[in-house]
Structures are given as structure tokens and as C-alpha cells.
C-alpha positions in Angstrom: -15.1 -11.7 12.1 -16.3 -8.3 13.2 -20.0 -7.4 13.0 -21.0 -4.5 10.7 -20.2 -1.3 12.4 -22.5 1.7 12.4 -20.1 4.6 12.2 -20.9 7.6 14.4 -22.4 10.6 12.7 -20.9 13.9 13.8 -22.2 16.4 11.3 -22.0 14.6 8.0 -21.0 16.1 4.7 -24.5 17.5 3.8 -24.7 19.6 6.9 -21.0 20.3 7.4 -20.1 20.6 3.8 -23.2 22.5 2.7 -23.7 20.4 -0.4 -20.1 20.8 -1.5 -19.7 17.2 -2.5 -21.5 15.8 -5.5 -22.4 12.5 -3.7 -24.2 11.3 -0.6 -21.3 11.7 1.9 -23.5 10.5 4.8 -23.3 7.0 3.3 -20.4 5.4 5.3 -19.5 3.0 2.4 -19.4 5.9 -0.1 -17.4 7.9 2.4 -14.9 5.2 2.9 -14.5 4.8 -0.9 -14.0 8.6 -1.0 -11.3 8.4 1.6 -9.4 5.8 -0.3 -9.1 8.4 -3.1 -8.6 11.4 -0.9 -5.7 10.2 1.2 -2.6 8.2 0.2 -2.3 4.7 1.6 -1.0 4.5 5.2 -1.8 8.1 6.0 -2.0 7.8 9.8 -3.5 11.2 10.3 -6.4 10.5 8.0 -6.8 7.1 9.6 -7.0 8.6 13.1 -9.5 11.2 12.0 -11.7 8.6 10.4 -11.4 6.3 13.4 -12.4 9.2 15.7 -15.3 10.8 13.8 -16.3 8.1 11.3 -15.7 8.2 7.6 -18.7 10.4 6.8 -18.2 13.0 9.5 -14.5 13.1 8.9 -15.2 13.9 5.2 -17.5 16.7 6.3 -14.9 18.0 8.7 -12.3 18.2 5.9 -14.7 20.2 3.7 -15.3 22.6 6.6 -11.6 22.8 7.4 -10.8 23.9 3.8 -13.3 26.7 4.1 -12.6 27.9 7.7 -9.6 26.1 9.3 -9.8 28.0 12.6 -13.4 27.2 13.1 -13.0 23.6 12.2 -10.2 23.2 14.8 -12.3 24.7 17.5 -15.0 22.1 17.0 -15.9 20.2 20.2 -15.9 16.9 18.3 -12.1 17.1 17.8 -11.2 17.6 21.5 -10.6 13.9 22.3 -8.4 13.7 19.2 -6.1 16.4 20.3 -3.9 14.1 22.4 -3.4 11.8 19.4 -3.0 14.2 16.5 -1.7 17.7 16.9 -3.6 20.5 15.2 -0.6 21.3 12.9 -0.6 17.7 11.7 -4.3 17.8 11.0 -3.9 21.0 9.0 -1.0 19.5 7.1 -3.3 16.6 6.3 -6.0 19.0 5.1 -3.5 20.7 2.8 -2.7 17.3 1.3 -6.3 16.2 0.9 -7.8 19.5 -0.3 -6.5 19.3 -3.9 -8.4 16.0 -4.4 -11.8 17.3 -3.2 -12.6 19.1 -6.4 -13.1 16.0 -8.4 -14.0 13.6 -5.6 -16.9 11.3 -6.5 -16.5 7.7 -5.6 -19.6 6.7 -7.5 -17.5 6.9 -10.7 -15.0 4.4 -9.4 -17.7 2.1 -8.1 -19.3 2.1 -11.6 -15.9 1.1 -13.0 -15.6 -1.7 -10.4 -19.1 -2.9 -11.2 -18.3 -3.2 -14.9 -15.5 -5.6 -13.9 -17.8 -7.5 -11.6 -15.8 -6.4 -8.5 -16.8 -5.6 -4.9 -16.0 -2.9 -2.4 -15.3 -4.4 1.1 -15.0 -2.1 4.1 -14.3 -2.5 7.8 -17.4 -3.9 9.6 -18.3 -6.1 6.6 -18.1 -9.8 7.5 -15.9 -10.2 4.5 -13.3 -7.8 5.9 -10.1 -9.5 7.2 -10.0 -8.8 10.9 -6.2 -9.0 11.1 -6.0 -5.7 9.3 -7.1 -3.9 12.5 -3.6 -4.5 13.8 -2.5 -1.7 11.5 -4.3 0.8 13.7 -4.6 4.2 12.0 -2.9 2.8 8.9 -5.6 0.3 8.3 -7.0 0.7 4.8 -10.2 2.6 4.5 -11.6 0.1 2.0 -10.5 -2.7 -0.3 -11.4 -2.8 -4.0 -11.7 -6.5 -5.0 -12.0 -8.4 -8.2 -12.6 -12.1 -7.7 -13.7 -13.7 -4.4 -14.9 -10.9 -2.1 -14.9 -13.0 1.1 -11.3 -11.9 2.0 -11.9 -12.8 5.7 -12.7 -16.4 4.8 -9.9 -16.7 2.3 -7.2 -15.3 4.5 -8.3 -16.9 7.8 -5.5 -19.5 7.2 -3.0 -17.8 4.9 0.7 -17.4 4.3 2.5 -14.5 2.6 5.2 -15.7 0.2 7.2 -12.8 -1.1 10.5 -12.2 -2.7 12.5 -10.4 -5.4 11.2 -9.5 -8.8 14.6 -10.3 -10.3 14.5 -13.9 -9.0 16.6 -16.9 -10.0 15.4 -20.2 -11.3 16.1 -21.6 -7.8 13.9 -19.0 -6.2 11.0 -19.5 -8.6 11.1 -23.2 -8.1 11.2 -23.0 -4.3 8.4 -20.4 -4.3 6.1 -22.6 -6.5 6.9 -25.7 -4.4 6.2 -23.9 -1.1 2.9 -22.5 -2.4 1.7 -25.8 -3.7 2.8 -27.5 -0.4 1.0 -25.1 1.9 -2.0 -25.3 -0.5 -2.2 -29.0 0.2 -2.2 -28.1 3.9 -5.2 -25.8 3.6 -3.5 -22.4 3.4 -4.2 -19.7 1.0 -1.3 -17.8 -0.5 -0.9 -14.0 -0.3 1.6 -12.1 -2.4 2.0 -8.9 -4.5 1.3 -10.1 -8.1 4.7 -8.9 -9.2 7.2 -10.6 -11.5 9.6 -13.2 -10.0 8.8 -14.8 -6.6 5.3 -13.3 -6.3 4.2 -14.7 -9.7 5.8 -18.1 -8.9 4.0 -18.2 -5.5 0.6 -17.4 -7.1 1.1 -20.0 -9.8 2.1 -22.6 -7.3 -1.1 -21.9 -5.2 -3.2 -22.2 -8.3 -1.6 -25.5 -9.2 -2.2 -26.7 -5.7 -5.9 -25.8 -5.9 -5.8 -23.2 -3.2 -7.1 -19.6 -3.4 -4.4 -16.9 -3.7 -4.7 -13.2 -3.2 -2.7 -10.6 -5.1 -2.4 -7.2 -3.4 -1.7 -4.5 -6.0 -0.2 -1.1 -5.6 -2.5 0.4 -8.3 -6.2 0.1 -9.2 -7.7 -3.3 -10.0 -9.0 -2.0 -13.3 -5.5 -2.2 -14.8 -3.5 -5.4 -14.0 0.1 -4.5 -13.3 2.7 -5.6 -14.3 1.5 -6.1 -17.9 3.4 -9.4 -18.2 1.3 -10.9 -15.4 -2.1 -9.9 -16.8 -3.1 -13.5 -17.7 -2.1 -14.7 -14.2 -4.0 -11.9 -12.5 -7.0 -12.3 -14.7 -7.1 -16.0 -13.7 -7.1 -15.0 -10.0 -9.9 -12.5 -10.7 -11.9 -15.1 -12.6 -12.1 -17.6 -9.8 -8.7 -18.7 -8.6 -8.7 -16.1 -5.8 -8.8 -12.4 -5.7 -7.0 -9.3 -6.9 -7.1 -6.5 -4.2 -6.1 -2.9 -3.9 -6.7 -0.2 -1.3 -6.7 2.5 -4.0 -9.6 3.0 -6.3 -9.7 2.2 -10.1 -7.7 4.5 -12.1 -4.9 4.8 -9.5 -1.3 4.4 -10.8 1.1 2.1 -9.0 3.7 4.6 -7.6 6.7 3.6 -5.5 5.2 4.8 -2.2 2.1 2.7 -2.9 4.2 -0.4 -3.5 5.8 0.2 -0.1 2.4 0.8 1.6 0.7 -2.2 0.1 3.4 -4.4 1.7 1.9 -3.7 5.1 -1.4 -5.2 3.9 0.4 -8.4 2.7 2.0 -8.8 6.1 -1.0 -7.9 8.2 -3.6 -10.1 6.4 -1.5 -13.3 6.7 -0.8 -15.6 9.5 2.9 -15.6 8.7 5.3 -14.1 6.1 8.1 -16.1 4.3 10.8 -14.3 2.3 11.7 -16.9 -0.4 14.5 -15.0 -2.1 15.6 -11.4 -1.6 18.7 -9.5 -2.6 20.0 -6.7 -0.4 17.9 -4.2 -2.2 14.7 -6.3 -2.5 11.4 -4.7 -1.7 10.5 -8.0 0.1 12.5 -6.8 3.1 9.9 -4.0 3.5 7.2 -6.7 3.9 9.5 -8.5 6.4 9.8 -5.3 8.4 6.0 -4.9 8.5 5.6 -8.5 9.6 7.9 -8.1 12.6 6.4 -4.7 13.5 3.0 -6.4 13.7 4.5 -9.3 15.7 3.8 -11.8 13.0 5.9 -14.9 12.4 8.6 -14.4 9.8 10.5 -17.0 7.9 13.3 -16.9 5.3 14.5 -19.5 2.8 18.3 -19.8 2.6 20.0 -19.9 -0.8 23.5 -20.5 -2.1 26.1 -18.4 -0.2 27.5 -17.2 -3.5 24.1 -16.0 -4.8 23.4 -12.2 -4.6 19.7 -13.0 -4.9 19.7 -14.5 -1.4 21.7 -11.9 0.6 18.6 -10.3 2.0 17.3 -13.7 3.3 20.7 -14.5 4.8 20.8 -11.1 6.6 17.4 -11.9 8.2 18.6 -15.3 9.3 22.0 -14.1 10.5 20.4 -11.4 12.7 17.7 -13.6 14.1 14.8 -11.7 12.6 13.5 -14.7 10.7 13.2 -18.5 11.2 14.9 -20.7 8.6 12.3 -22.6 6.5 13.2 -25.1 3.8 9.9 -26.8 2.9 6.1 -26.5 3.1 5.9 -28.4 6.4 8.1 -25.9 8.1 6.1 -23.0 6.6 2.9 -24.5 7.9 4.5 -25.0 11.3 5.5 -21.4 11.3 2.0 -20.2 10.5 -0.2 -22.9 12.0 -0.2 -22.0 15.7 -0.6 -18.3 15.0 -3.3 -16.5 17.0 -3.6 -12.8 16.3 -4.7 -11.7 19.8 -2.2 -13.9 21.6 0.6 -12.8 19.4 -0.4 -9.2 20.0 -0.1 -9.7 23.8 2.9 -12.0 24.0 5.0 -11.3 21.0 8.4 -9.7 21.1 9.1 -6.8 18.7 12.1 -7.3 16.5 13.9 -4.9 14.2 14.6 -6.2 10.7 18.0 -5.3 9.4 18.3 -3.4 6.2 20.8 -1.6 4.0 19.5 1.8 4.8 16.9 4.1 3.2 18.7 4.5 -0.1 18.9 0.7 -0.7 15.4 -0.4 0.2 12.4 -1.4 -2.0 12.5 -1.4 -5.7 9.6 0.2 -7.5 8.1 -0.4 -10.8 10.3 2.5 -12.0 13.6 2.5 -10.1 14.0 5.8 -8.4 17.5 7.2 -9.0 19.8 7.4 -6.1 20.0 11.2 -6.4 16.2 11.5 -6.0 16.2 9.2 -3.0 18.9 11.4 -1.4 16.5 14.3 -1.5 14.0 12.6 0.8 10.5 11.1 0.7 8.8 14.2 -0.5 11.0 14.5 -3.6 10.5 10.8 -4.3 6.7 11.3 -4.3 7.0 14.3 -6.6 9.3 12.3 -8.9 6.8 9.5 -9.0 4.0 11.9 -10.0 5.9 13.6 -12.8 5.2 12.5 -16.3 8.1 11.1 -18.3 7.3 12.4 -21.8 4.5 14.9 -21.5 4.2 17.6 -18.8 1.7 18.4 -16.1 0.6 21.5 -14.2 0.8 21.9 -10.4 -3.0 21.2 -9.9 -2.7 17.8 -11.5 0.5 17.0 -9.7 -0.8 17.7 -6.2 -3.7 15.4 -6.8 -1.4 12.7 -8.1 1.3 13.0 -5.5 -1.1 13.5 -2.6 0.9 16.4 -1.3 0.0 19.9 -0.2 0.7 22.6 -2.8 3.5 24.0 -0.7 5.1 20.6 -0.3 4.8 19.9 -4.0 6.5 23.2 -4.9 9.3 22.5 -2.4 9.8 19.1 -4.0 9.7 20.5 -7.5 12.2 23.1 -6.5 14.6 20.5 -5.1 14.3 18.3 -8.2 14.8 21.3 -10.5 17.8 22.4 -8.5 19.4 19.0 -9.0 18.6 18.8 -12.7 15.9 16.2 -12.2 12.8 18.1 -13.2 12.2 21.0 -15.6 9.3 23.3 -16.3 8.0 25.0 -19.5 5.2 27.5 -19.3 4.3 26.4 -15.7 4.1 22.7 -16.6 6.5 20.2 -15.2 8.1 16.9 -16.4 11.0 14.7 -15.5 14.4 15.1 -16.9 16.1 12.0 -18.0 19.1 11.1 -15.8 21.6 11.7 -18.7 20.0 15.0 -19.4 20.1 15.9 -15.7 23.8 15.2 -15.5 24.4 17.3 -18.6 22.4 20.2 -17.1 24.4 20.0 -13.8 27.7 19.9 -15.7 26.6 22.9 -17.8 25.6 24.8 -14.7 28.9 24.2 -13.0 31.0 25.5 -15.9 
């Protein structure tokens, strides 16, 4: 475990921001909580800036950069960062973060967390899982926790069991049996709290008397998915922990599902894909595991089952080890040592069906949206379905710069996937979108 770290102070938000923020930005814990709202998960530019300046000073620098970009970039404190993050990438980041500065006050979210009896855990805290450092600039700024806050102790010996939401009875049984079996061997179980394999793994761990950690894509104030509320509440009430890197009030968008998968892979000694179809989001977790040089296992299924095609691809291409019972999972995870693996491991690429066939979100993104690229997907995720929202609200929700948002909205509108009325935007249902395109082509 790492000792608490005193982050360097280079300016600070009071002196640099001139009182622009309504909270004590020089408090490193508050500053990290603020960054978890300001930047989207896995924002490597934000991570590099915080790692270089410290959370407080980085926050102050952003406030200054919004006011006077040229002066902020000339600051001597940024000179060593120049070789890692180019000035244009920094300013693109500022454009993404600036819309969220207006309402930024982590004290509100901390009060919500306190009402739920939760805890905020940050790097340097003895409860922080040290394996997350392997993520480098994509390491979370903070973890919002309900339940057992000693994540380092819980995950010291842990296995990630992941798989498809649309699982089969075979997959559910195997996941529950593996979870109970590794629980008997002293391992905690980490998963994503979703339907299907995730839920079966959590229940198996609870049945085996082991702690289990659910890493959510949204805030811990709202258990998602709704059908798993009782299960997640049980974890938060003492059977483990419910964790998120985004603050209370945050919605579980597709990109946040993809980003949280890196935490599941990073915090665990090993990852096992229990059941996964070709389009399963569990393959995203598998890719993160191999990128981090962590052991990866896959459970074989019937060759006629579409719900196991992803597992079979991992096994066929040598990306994963075949595991069939808890003893083999424990063998996969047991000898793991984070430092040794980082020095001696061999990087492997995990096969996949291509960008358009990867992870499934809580709301499946239509293929025509995916074809427009990641920016359009983020704008699509942020758009309301029934009501409508203005650009100011959308840039805060999507975590994009205003120019990027407008470009994404333009692309979606051009393809009949978004519409505006009086400067406010909403989604167009897929059937409506096709009708608009047909009408336009006549």
C-alpha cells in the first residue's frame, strides 16, 4: 500500500483562480473530487496534468487557462509536461473541461455521499488499491464508495469475473460456481454489477461468504441497473462495496461503461471471461487485462452456443487460458505479482470483431451512430430521448468542447438521428430517422 501523498502546490485555485471556484480548491481531496466531475473517465490529458502539477494546482491552472490561454501555456510549471502532452492537446482538454467549471462544487456530491454513508477514497490513502497505478494517466482521480471503503484490503487477492448481460443458464451457473469456489479459496470477486454474468458472480461470492466489489458506470447514489438494486444494496450494506469513479448524480453512459472496464481489470489479480458473445462488452475488459499484462482466462461453452463465441475467440487466438473450475481460476490468479508482471509480462492483443461490434451499453447505440465515430456516440449518449436540452447542458453532460459538440450534433442531424427545436436538441427515434432520410432523398 502506498503512503498518503502530499501533492505539490504550484499556485492553487485561490491564487491562480482568484476565488473563481466556490470551494477550497487547495484541499487535495476536494480537488480530486472536483476532477472526477470535471473530466470524463480515462481522460489521459487530465490525468497527465494532475500527475504533473497535483490536483489542486492543476485545477487552478485550468481556471487560468480559461481566462488567458496564452499566458497559462507560457507558465514555467508546464515546461516539463511539454514532452508528454502537446499544447494543442492541453487546450483541447481545457475546452472540454471549461463548460463544467460553472457549476463545479464537489462539496454537494460529498454531502450526497455522506447521506448514503459512503466514503471518498483517493490515491495516497492506505485504502486505495495500488494496482490502479498501472493505468498511468488513466488512473481514476478518486473512487466514490458505498460499503467497505478499504478497497486495497478487499482487492489484494481478487478475481474479476465478467461476461455477457444476455447470459445463458449455463453461464449463470458457471459464474456463480466459480465465484463461490474462489471465495472458498480466499479471493474477493470483482465485477460490474450488471445483469447476467456479473450478477451471478456477485451472488456466488455472497453465497461463498467473500467480499465482492461492483464497479458502476454511473454514480453510487443510483444503483444501476434497476433490476439489480437489491443485490447492489446488499453489497453496500456489508457484503462488499459498490464503487464508481464518477460522482453522485452521474448517468451511466456508454463511454463510462467502457471506461469502467479498465478499473475492473486493473484492480484484480486476474480476469476471467465466463461467457461472452461476439458483441459482448466483456471483451473490452479482456483487452484492458492484457494491455495491463494481467492474467486472462476464458470459460469454454458449447460450440453451438452464440453466447460463448467471444470466449472461444480468446482461446483460439491464445489471448486467454482455458479455465473450467475454481481451482484453475485460483491457479491463474494466485502467483500474480503486480511488479513482476509489469517487468516480465508479454503484451498480447485481444481479438475483437471491430469497433462497430464491441461493447454493449445500457442503451444500445445504433450502428449508424457508431459509424459516425466516438464523438457522435458521446453526443448521442448525452441527448435526451423525450425532452430536449440546450447546448450548455449537453456540453456538460457529454464532456466535450462546444465546437466538438456542435460538430457531433451536426453529423447526427445530417443523418436524421438528432433534431432541434428553438435551439434545443433531442434524439430522433430510429424509425423517425429513417423516415426523415427517405423524405430528404425524394
